[in-house]
N, C-alpha and C positions, 0 to 999 in steps of 0.2 A: 883738484879734488873738491867735492862739495863740502866735505867736513875735513878740513886740514887740521893738523895738530894745533896750529896756532889759534883756531877757532874754538877748540874744546873748552879751554878755560873760560873765555867770555860767555859761552853758552851755559856752562855750569853755573857761573855766577848769576846769570840772568834767571836760570831756573830756581836757584836758591832764593833770589830776591822775590820772584813771583810767589813761591811757596810761603815765604815769610809774610808777604802782604796778605795772602789768603788767611793764614793763621791769625794774624793780628786783627784782621777784619772780623773774623768769626768770634774771636775771644772778646774783643772790646764791644762788639755789638750784641752779645748775648745777655738777656735779662735773667735775673735770679728770682725764682718763684718759690715761696715757702707757704706751707699749710700748717697751721697750728691753732688749736683751740677754736675751731669753727671760723677762722679768719684766713683769707688768702692775701698774701702780700707780694707785690711785684716791685723789684728794685731794677730800674733800667740799666742797660749796659753803660760802660764808661763813655763811649762816643755820644750816646743820647744825653747823658748827664752833662758832658762838657760842651757839646755843640748846640743842643736844643734846650739845655737847662731843665731836662725832665726830672721830676721828683719821684720818690718812692710813693706807692699807693697801697692802701690797706682797706679791705672791706669785709665786714661780718656777713657771711653768706646768708644767715637767717634774716638779714635786712634787705636782701636783694629784691628789687621790684620787677626786674625782668632779666631773663637769661636767654641769650641767643647764640647760635653758632654762626661765626663769621668765617666763610670759606673763600680764600683768595689764592692766587698762584703762589703766594708766600707760605701757604699752609692753612691749617684750620685752627681756629681759636674759639674759646668760650668768651663771650662778652657779658660781663655782669654789670647791670645798671642799678646803682644804689638810689636811695630815696632823695638825696641832696647832691647828686653828682651830675654835672653836665657831660662829663666824659666817662665812657665805660671803662671798666677794668678788664684788660685783655690778657687772657692766659693761654699760652701756646700749649696745645695738647701734647706735642711730641716731646716736651721738656719737663713734664711733671709725671708723677705717678697717677695714671688715669683713674684707676679704681678709687684711690683715696680722694681725688678731686670730686668724682661723681658722688661718692658717699657723703662727702661734706656738703656738696651743693644740694643734695636732696633734703638737707635739713631746712632749706628755705621753704616758704609756704608754697602750696600747689599753684597759686595764682602767679608765682614768679616764673613758671615754665611755659614757654610756647610749645605747642605740639611738636614742632620740628626739633627744638632743643631736647624735649623729653625723649623723643625717638632716638636721637643721637646718643643721649646719655645711657639709655637702656641697651643700645647696640654695643657701646664701648664696655659697659659693665658685664654684659652677658658673654661677649666673644672677644672684645678688643684686646685687652691686655694679655690674656692667655694665648690668643691666636698670634699676636705680634711677637711674643717672646718665646713660645714653645713651638718650634718648627716641626717636631716629631709628631705632634697630635693635631696639627692645624687642619682646618677644613680647606676647601678650595672652591673656585667658581664664584657665583654671585654672592654667597654669604661672606666669603673672605673679601671680595671686592667692596662690599658695603662697609666693612670694618676699615679697610685701608682708606676708603674715601672719607669716612668720618674723621679719620686721623690726619687728613690732608696729604696722604701719600698717593698722589695722582698717578704716577708711573706704575706703581705696584697694582693699584686698582684697575688700571687699563689692561695690564698684562693678564689679570685674572678674568676680566669680563669680555674682552674681545672675542676669544674662541666661542663663548656662549652665544654672543650676538651673531657671529657669522654662521653658526650652526642653526640658530633659531631667529632669523631676521624678521619674521612676522610677529614676534612676541613684543608687545608694546612695553611691558614692564622692564624688560632687559634693555630695550632701546633708551628708555628714560633714565635708567641707572647709568648706562654708558655716557649719555649726554651730560648728566649731572656732574660727572667727574672730568670728562674730557674738555668741557668748556673752560675749566680752570687751567688746563695744561696746554691746549692748542691755541696758536695765534688766531686772530680774527678770521683771516681768509681761509685757513685750513678748517677752522671750526664751521665756517659757512658751508664748505664742501660736505662735511659730515652731516650737518643737520639738514642740508638739502636732500641728501640721499635718504635720511630717516623720514623726512616729511613725505617723500614719494611713496614710502611704504605705509605711513600712518598719517594720511591726510586729514583725519578728524581729531588729531591731538591738539588741544589748545596750548599745551606747554610748548610743543615743538613749533607750532605756527607762530606763537608770540616771540619766541627766541629767533626764529628765522627772520621775522620782520625787524626785530631789534638789530640783528647783524647787518641787514640791508640798510637800515637807517644810519648805523655807525659808519658804513662804507659809502653813504650818500647815494645808494641806489634806490631812490624814492619810488620809481615806477613799480619795481618788484615788491617793495614794501607795501605799496597800496594794494596790490593784488593779494598778498598774504593777509593783510588786515581785512580786506573785503570778505575773504573766506572765513576769517576768524570770527567776525561779528555775526556771521550766519549760523554759527554753532550755538547750541543751547548754553546759556549762562556764560557768555564770553568774558574774559578778564577785563576789568574796568580800565586798566592802563591801555590795553589794545584798542578799546572803544574810543578813548580820548585821543590816542595817536591818529586814528583814522579820521576823526573829526577835524583835528588840526590840519592834516594834510589836505583834506577835501576843501576846507574853508580857507586854506593858505594863511592861517593866523600866525602871528609872530610871537615869540616868547616875550612876556611882559617884563623883561629885564635885559640889559645889555650883556653880551658875552665878554669874556676877557680879551684884552687887546695885547698884542705882542709886537715888539719892534726887533727885527732880526732874531726872533726866537726868544727874546727876553721880555717877560711880562712886566708892564709898568702900570702904575696907578691901579693896583689890584683892589677891588672892593672887599668889604667885610661880609661874612655870611654867618647866619645862624639858622637852626631848624626850630620852627615853631609849629608843633603838631604835624600836619601834613603839608606845610608850606616851607619854602626856603625864603628867608628874608635877606635881601641884598641891600647892603649899605643903609639899612633902616628905612629905605624909600620904596622898594619894590617887593611885593609878595608874589612868589611864583609857586604854584602847586607842584609837588614833586612828581605828579604824573606827566609833567612836561618833559621829564628826563627819561632817557632810555638805558643808560649804563654809566659806569665810571671807569676811569683808567688810572691805575697806580703807576707813577713814574719811579723807576728804581733809583736808589742812591748807591754811591760807591761803598759806603760803610754798612751795607746790609739792608736796613729797613727802608721802605719806600719814602721818598722825600717830599712828594707832592701828589695831589689828586686832581684829575680833570673830571668834571661832571659833564656828560655829553647830553645835549638836548635833542629834541625830535628832529631838528634840522641839521644835526651833525656839528653844531657849534660847540666849542668847549668853554667851560666856566672853571677857571682855576681857583681852587679853594686852598687857602693857606692854613697851616697848622699840621698836627699829626695826621698823616694820611690814613693809617689804619683806624685811628680813633674816628675820623670822619666816615670811613667806610662802614664801621659798625653802627654809627648813629643814623646814617642814611638808609641802610638796609633795615634797621628797626622801624624807621618812620615810613619807608616805602619798600615793602618786601619784593616788589617787582624789579628793583634795581639789582644789577650784578656786575661783576668785573669783566672787562674785555682787555686784551693786550695784543700787541702787534709783533711780538717776537718770542722765541722760546727754543730751547734745545730739545729736539724730538728724536728719541731713539728707543725702540726701532721706529722707522717711518710709518706713517698711517696712510699714505697715498694708495698703496695696493689694497689695503683693507676697505677703504672708502669706495674704491672702484668696484669691489665685490658686492658691497651693499647696493651701490647704484645699479649694477647690472641686474640684481635681483628685483630692485624696484621697477626697472624697465619692464621686466617680464611680468611682474605683478600688475603694472598699469595696463599692459596690453591685454592681460587676461581678464581684467575687471573694468576696463573702460575708464581708467583714471588718467588718461593722457599719456605722456611719454616719460614719466619718471624724472622730469626736469625740475621739480619743485612746484610751488603754488602757481607760478606764472606760465605763460606759453613759451618763454625763452629761458635760457639757462642763466643763472645769476653769475656775476663775475667771480673768477677764481683767484 
């Protein structure tokens, strides 16, 4: 027998042990967030305090110099940058009373808000808390998907938005909304398949073309990236990062700083890094403009939070940055808004393959009817899957 009586007890003990590890991991990794008197305080979890030596942080919201939304596969966070702080104060949206946080944050001066953070705050205040907690009166479709996406609930956002995109594949707004959430949930190769199908339908979208080129560069498919970037720079007012990537590839320029070296997967002699305006300063000797980089990758740690960050340059080389990974992600995205996260694995349910194929078939019909090629993406050949 496959499950003999003698195996039941060991299997039960194993299941209990796994459940205990999961509970301990979540309990010890959870941060405590408090709002009082116009201040937000974050006390790191036990693991962060013991392993990383992380200390509690407090910031008066009225003194915030910048407020940004950091969206990663780990969820969405508000990043508050104070006047004398090198590191931002990160507040996880799903673990606080959202309306109270937004109300307190709006006491900060208007100059503290980027347009993106302001839009997210308004969406959470207007629909978010009520929608997420009151299922009887909740809305549906794109409005609810925007709320879920702002809260970092990628799976729920996808479930709400996919039917709309499949019903209205030619609507660019819905395509951009879908991509904005799915790029955090989908692994790199799957995300490339989705954006390839969307680009075939919307070949004039600079947002989609830039991200298509980004994923090709991450996967080191430079010929396809060059084709996408050639089309991107022909559009009105192309993104500055895309123009720089195209110039680097055409001139075969090298990154003016060495990448990280690894021996058998273990990084040695890691350089130090700091952000100075729009430059990354490496070991105090090299200054590299952040437009040399295309994306970052958060490496997961066993005890919850990411343990390390890889910054990927235009040639696909990785630069390992030591320190708090989420802290670095927030600083990099503030200094270089074109940067975003990519990752190589993820649990997908339900699968997206059939949905992507439906969009691709519609793109093929769209291309044949309007003379845009064969719906294979910016190039004449299909990108790797």
